[in-house]
Phi, psi and omega in degrees: 000341184273145182298136170259148188237138167222182191239141168245139176266101182236128180265123176202189179228155180180189181177151176204141172212144173230134187248135176284145176293143178283338184294144179258180180294140182293335180236011179083001183254163175056043176293339161239160185303137181294151179230149179171208181220141175230140187283344197299311186301322185267331190237339184057233183276001181278072186249153180195164174300317180300318179301313182298313186286323177295318179293317179301317179295321178295323178299324176289310186296326184270003177084005182290321176302314185284351170273351178118355178284095195261320189268132171257110192250119174273120183273209188296168169081020182266345190266155170249002179127206180236151174286171178304333179269007174093004181282135177298141177240143173274152176291114187286340176288317179283328187227070188296332181281344184089155187294322181296319179292322177296315178300319179299317180294319179294318176299324179295340176270003181081026182238162175260156184247128179242149176227179191227143166208185181226145176278055182208177178293329178225160170285176182296332177266013173070035167264170184301130175267181187250006180297123182083353181240023190300313183297314182293317182289321177299320178297320178296312180301316180297320181294334177277352181085028180286140181248354190204134175235120168270123189238109191274190191227012184281151176051050185276007174057037175075011182274065175204176180124336171223159179300320183293320179298311180293321178302312183297321181294316181280331179292334178301318178286324177302312180295323180293318177297316180298325183292341180289338184081357178261132176293114180232116178295133187249109182252102179284135180235064182256016169064021182081005182295133180061029169054063183298337179298346178268347187217353188273350187299332184267003181215005178211159179267342175197160178217135173294138185246008184202173170294176186294138175289154165219171195278064176216142182289311185208019181289121175294150181212129182299339180284351172238078195285339185266137179230156173049231185293341175302333181295345180281347178209058187267120181278342178224090185295322175072204181206182188060045176269125182288169178302311182290328176302315182289317178304318186282356172270343187286324188304331185280341184234003188304324184292349182283339178286150181200165178307126182090353184204106193236147167291124182257115182273006179090176186293158180279141181256004180302129178098357184264358167096356184269354183228157173290168177300317180300316180294323178292322175299316179296315178304308182296319180300313184291322177297318180293313182300318186275012173062036171281150165308142179255093183248109180299138182234033182234176178281097186294314181300334179255019185297143177280158175302322180298316180295317179299321182292332176285310180297339189256021180274102185292333180293326178281318177300325181297332174293315179296321185263014181304131187294340178290332180066019183288144180270135174283173176223155174272117183278321175204161180212129178227140173277147183235164184277339182276072181280161179266193184295345179261006181076018183258140176184123180199165174229151183216154170240127173240141177219158178195158177272152180233171176298158175066019175084002177282166175228154174247139178232129180236122174254109184258120177250094177266015167282169185272348183244154173298151177206156171277129181239142184238145170220114177283160173299332174298316176298312189294322183252036184299316185298321182294322179287345180264004188259026176082016180288152179259121182081179181298143175297144183300330181299331181291335184266004183257157171267138184239120170286143187242127181242123178279123186272356173249358184296330182258026178307135178306137179288158177297325179296317178295316179297318178296323177298321177293315182296327181263004180057042180268109187294338182280332182251334182209302191061172178274183187265013182286349177269160178292139182250134181296142176293348178265001177298142180269340187239345187234148182210145178241097181283344173292323181279318181221117184300161176299320180300314180291319180297320177294319179295332179269002181059044177304129187303318184294338183269337187272332183092188184256125180292127183238001179156191179219151174252122181283170175308136180061024185265192186225134171270129180232136181218147171272122185236130181293159173299138186056029184242185186209146168245127182235127188225143169259129177254132181231124185290138171251013179080185179274156178306320180294323178296318181294321179297318178297320181295330183280342182288000000 
């Protein structure tokens, strides 16, 4: 299922560069996209203290915490209302120990605790919202030890329609969180309404840019009416938005994301049963590549080996957590004739710059059949040749080693060993992991930034070939599949000859 790569010697010209924003996080958090777990996709309102603590322990045991999945986020339906003085109360039947005690236990596992509210009179499930109560509710969350707030958009009492109206409504909670003195990551969930990518960078760590995701690769749905560029000014974001629907809204706003402030493509659906393994790999790849927060949305204690192996690919996560924070771009998109049962079929090339001079190349095959896909260095470095440079861009004259980022995917046997805590086949991640491991990585022990600087094997991928100067990267990509590659320069042939003397 993984793309195999070989080389064509094709002479052409081209260029690409992506630059990270210099601006930093407004509150010092989410300098790389946040990672964690949220209960909503898998459980909805079926929430409890036991669910949170069992999931948190599984995140530790399965190595997810040490891969960077840090936040345990309790979504809607946790409240029983407000006290006579207006303070939010947790449902004592669902959460008998109380929120502060739950947060303490989660913190004791080396994880962060997240909660949910809405910038409206009610939450989406019609529990008390925080509109007009921002200061009091932020103080309550801080007193409970909350580290992350997902802030929704339901029952907003008509306070939308212009960027300024939405900004003021969401900034009220931003200011309230800051006033508590506790660092709380602020995740806006306003579905892209009033174009938050134009104004949220100075008051939030991420913003939802689309209607709610659902577990389908590319099925159109009238409940998610906006597609492609319509998503930049969508008056009804809706829900039941497929993976490809959300991916195809990003190219127009991708440059708006930056360290500390990210486009949020919604929670991950890997493991929920609605997609093939190939489609789930593509889903995870595109969320990681496009610098979305990586929030697991499945039943972790009951996770399949296949799902764990997707969530646990450190080479792909390293693209998402790359310290440069540079945004990729879509270089080209073509429709193809091998459409699926929904009449959908297309191919795309995405590229981006990474820290330490590396580049990422993604060949997306959303057609229904396998195909050979090509990307010339001219394609890959298109932006640089368009930036007023004189003569060929230097990248075109270099040789690039190519590393397949899915070639070392964890085997099902290893994943099953981790899930069953079998020390002979997998064991959990609480033990130290060698920097030479090809499939496992401990970011708690060594950050992604440090690991990349040290050329940790699990983060770089498997070398599958090289692209010569003016050459072409070619890969076999499955239908509804993806090829993801890290390119590393080996310099120009003349430079290498001098080095060898």
